[in-house]
C-alpha positions in Angstrom: 0.1 0.1 0.0 0.8 3.6 -0.3 0.1 6.7 1.8 -0.3 10.3 -0.2 0.2 11.6 3.5 4.2 12.3 2.9 4.9 11.5 7.3 3.7 8.0 6.3 6.7 6.4 4.8 6.8 3.5 6.6 4.4 1.2 9.2 6.0 3.0 12.1 4.6 6.5 11.3 1.8 8.4 12.1 -0.8 11.2 10.7 -2.0 13.6 12.1 -5.6 14.3 13.3 -5.8 10.2 13.1 -6.4 7.9 15.9 -4.6 5.1 14.6 -0.7 5.2 13.8 -0.1 3.5 10.3 0.9 0.1 11.6 -3.0 0.0 13.2 -4.1 0.5 9.9 -2.1 -1.7 8.2 -3.3 -4.6 10.6 -7.1 -3.1 10.3 -6.6 -3.3 6.0 -5.6 -7.1 6.5 -9.2 -7.9 7.6 -10.3 -6.7 4.5 -11.8 -9.0 2.0 -12.0 -8.3 -1.5 -13.1 -10.1 -4.1 -11.2 -10.0 -7.7 -12.4 -10.6 -11.2 -9.5 -9.9 -12.8 -6.1 -11.9 -13.3 -4.2 -8.7 -13.1 -3.3 -6.2 -9.7 -5.9 -3.8 -9.3 -5.3 -0.3 -7.4 -8.1 0.7 -5.5 -7.8 3.5 -2.7 -9.9 5.9 -0.1 -9.6 9.7 0.6 -11.0 10.9 3.9 -10.7 14.1 5.5 -12.6 15.9 8.7 -14.0 14.2 11.4 -15.3 10.7 11.1 -14.6 6.8 10.8 -13.6 5.9 7.7 -14.7 2.2 6.8 -14.2 -0.2 3.9 -16.9 1.3 2.1 -15.1 4.8 1.5 -12.9 2.5 -0.3 -13.1 4.0 -4.5 -13.1 0.5 -6.4 -13.0 -0.4 -9.9 -15.3 -2.6 -11.6 -13.9 -5.8 -11.0 -13.7 -5.8 -7.6 -15.7 -5.9 -4.5 -16.0 -5.6 -0.9 -17.3 -8.3 1.5 -16.7 -6.5 4.5 -17.8 -2.9 3.9 -18.4 -2.3 7.3 -14.9 -2.8 8.3 -13.2 0.0 10.5 -9.9 1.3 9.2 -9.1 4.2 11.0 -10.8 7.1 12.7 -10.5 10.8 12.1 -10.2 13.1 15.2 -9.4 16.3 14.1 -11.5 18.4 11.6 -7.8 18.8 9.5 -7.4 15.4 9.6 -6.9 13.5 5.8 -6.1 9.9 5.4 -5.3 9.3 1.6 -3.5 5.9 0.4 -3.6 3.2 -2.8 -4.1 -0.1 -2.4 -2.6 -2.6 -4.7 -4.7 -6.2 -4.5 -4.3 -8.9 -6.7 -5.7 -12.8 -7.0 -3.0 -15.3 -5.2 -3.2 -18.8 -3.4 -2.6 -19.9 -0.2 -0.6 -17.3 2.1 2.3 -15.1 1.0 4.2 -12.5 3.6 4.9 -8.8 3.7 8.7 -10.1 2.6 7.1 -11.7 -0.5 5.7 -8.8 -1.3 8.5 -6.0 -1.5 9.8 -7.1 -5.1 9.3 -4.0 -7.3 7.9 -2.0 -4.6 9.3 1.6 -4.2 10.7 3.3 -0.9 7.6 5.5 -0.2 5.3 1.8 -0.5 4.5 -0.4 2.9 4.5 -4.3 1.9 1.0 -6.1 3.7 0.6 -9.8 4.7 -1.6 -11.3 2.0 -3.7 -14.3 3.0 -5.7 -15.5 -0.3 -7.3 -18.3 0.6 -11.6 -17.8 1.4 -11.8 -20.7 3.9 -10.7 -19.7 7.9 -11.4 -22.8 9.5 -12.3 -26.6 8.8 -13.4 -29.1 11.2 -15.1 -32.4 10.7 -16.6 -35.0 13.1 -17.6 -38.4 12.7 -20.4 -40.1 14.1 -22.2 -43.0 14.5 -26.0 -43.1 12.5 -28.4 -46.3 12.7 -29.8 -47.0 8.7 -32.2 -48.9 9.5 -32.2 -51.9 11.6 -28.3 -51.5 10.8 -26.0 -49.4 13.4 -22.6 -50.1 11.8 -23.0 -46.7 10.0 -20.9 -43.8 10.3 -21.8 -40.0 9.5 -19.3 -37.0 8.3 -19.8 -34.2 9.7 -17.8 -31.2 8.1 -18.0 -27.8 9.6 -16.3 -24.7 7.0 -16.2 -21.5 7.9 -15.2 -19.0 5.2 -14.8 -15.2 4.5 -17.9 -14.7 2.5 -16.0 -14.5 -1.1 -17.4 -18.0 -1.9 -19.9 -20.2 -0.1 -19.0 -22.9 2.2 -20.2 -25.6 -0.5 -18.0 -24.2 -3.0 -15.1 -24.6 -1.3 -15.8 -28.2 -0.5 -16.2 -29.1 -3.6 -13.0 -27.2 -5.1 -11.3 -29.2 -2.4 -13.0 -32.3 -3.7 -11.8 -31.6 -7.4 -8.2 -31.3 -6.0 -7.9 -34.6 -4.0 -9.6 -35.9 -6.9 -7.1 -34.5 -9.4 -4.1 -35.7 -7.1 -6.0 -39.2 -6.8 -5.8 -39.6 -10.4 -2.2 -39.2 -10.5 -1.8 -42.4 -8.9 -4.9 -44.7 -10.4 -3.1 -44.1 -13.7 0.3 -44.5 -13.1 1.8 -46.9 -14.9 3.7 -49.8 -13.0 5.4 -51.0 -16.6 8.2 -49.0 -15.7 11.0 -49.3 -18.9 14.5 -50.8 -18.1 17.6 -48.4 -17.3 19.2 -48.0 -20.8 22.7 -47.5 -20.2 23.9 -47.6 -23.8 21.8 -45.2 -25.3 21.5 -41.9 -23.6 20.4 -39.5 -26.4 17.1 -39.4 -25.1 18.4 -38.1 -21.5 20.6 -35.6 -23.1 18.4 -34.3 -25.3 15.8 -33.9 -22.2 18.9 -32.4 -20.0 19.4 -29.9 -23.2 16.1 -29.1 -23.2 15.9 -27.8 -19.7 19.2 -25.7 -19.6 17.8 -23.5 -22.5 16.9 -19.8 -21.9 13.0 -19.6 -20.6 12.8 -16.4 -23.4 13.1 -19.8 -25.9 9.8 -20.6 -24.8 7.7 -17.6 -26.4 6.1 -16.6 -23.0 3.7 -13.3 -22.8 6.1 -10.5 -22.0 5.3 -9.8 -18.5 5.2 -13.2 -18.1 8.6 -13.4 -19.2 9.5 -10.3 -17.2 8.1 -11.5 -13.8 9.8 -14.6 -14.1 13.5 -13.1 -15.0 12.7 -10.5 -12.1 12.5 -13.4 -9.8 15.6 -14.9 -10.9 14.3 -17.8 -13.1 16.0 -17.8 -16.2 16.1 -21.6 -17.0 13.7 -23.6 -18.0 15.4 -25.9 -15.5 14.7 -23.6 -12.5 11.0 -22.9 -14.1 9.8 -26.4 -13.6 11.5 -26.4 -10.2 9.0 -23.8 -9.1 5.3 -24.7 -8.3 2.3 -22.8 -9.2 2.1 -21.2 -5.9 5.8 -20.2 -6.2 5.2 -18.3 -9.4 1.7 -16.9 -7.7 3.7 -15.5 -5.2 6.0 -13.4 -7.8 4.3 -9.5 -8.0 2.4 -8.7 -10.7 1.9 -12.8 -11.9 -1.5 -13.6 -12.4 -4.1 -16.3 -13.5 -3.1 -15.4 -17.3 0.6 -15.3 -17.1 0.8 -18.9 -15.1 -1.8 -20.5 -18.0 0.7 -18.9 -20.2 3.4 -20.8 -18.5 1.6 -24.3 -18.6 0.5 -24.1 -22.4 4.3 -23.6 -23.5 6.1 -26.0 -20.8 3.4 -28.6 -22.4 4.4 -27.8 -25.6 7.6 -29.2 -25.0 6.2 -32.0 -22.7 7.2 -30.6 -19.5 5.1 -29.3 -16.4 5.6 -27.1 -13.4 6.7 -29.0 -9.6 3.3 -30.7 -8.3 2.8 -29.3 -4.9 1.9 -32.0 -1.8 
C-alpha cells in the first residue's frame, strides 16, 4: 500500500489527526475481504478528511473489485483538519504470502502487507455413528466449513474435492510397467537435459510472464520446472493469465511445473 501523506513512509509512522498510527491501519486492512475478477493487479484507493470514521465502504473500487465486509473500520479521524489518503494494490493468488514476499518491485514510499488468499478460515470434521433402518454399523461424516464470504462453504468443499480427485488420479493412472534403464543409448537423456538448460525466452512466453520470471531470478527452463504454481503466484504482478501462459508453453515441450503435495 502507499499513503499519500508524506509522513507515512513506513509502518511505524503517524498521521496528524488520525487516532490510529500507520501500523494499526495496516493491521485493520489485513482484515479486508476483497473479491477480484481481474487476473492482473488492481489499484483501489481511499480519501477521507474531517472528523469521522473511515470504513471499507469509503474505498474507491473499479468494476472488477468488490469488498465483502464494507463495515470494516480502517481508521478514525479526530480532527477537522485530518486527512487520510492511500492506495492499495490487490491481486489474486493462492495460500499465504508474507510482507517480505510482496516487497519485490515496491518503491521506498510503499508498505508491503501480508496477504491471505485462502477464503477458508476454519474447517473441522466429526464422525458419528448413525443408524440406518436396523443397521447400526454406519458412520456419518459432519464437516464444518467457515469462509470469509467470498465463496460459499459448499464451493470450498467442491474445490477441495476436485483437487483431491486430481491427485488421486495421478496414482490411479500410474504406469507400473516402467521401462528398464538403458545404459547404452543416452541420446534421450541428453535431449531432455538440453531442453532444461535453455533460456526461458525460448519458450515464447508473453512479455509480462517473462519479465516477472526474470525479475524473480528464474532464467532457465530447469529453474522454471523446479517451481510450483504457488511459487509463481507469489511473484509480484504474476497472475492467472501469466500462469496459464507458462503451463501452455511447457506443455508444448512435454514439460510441467513441479507438483505440490
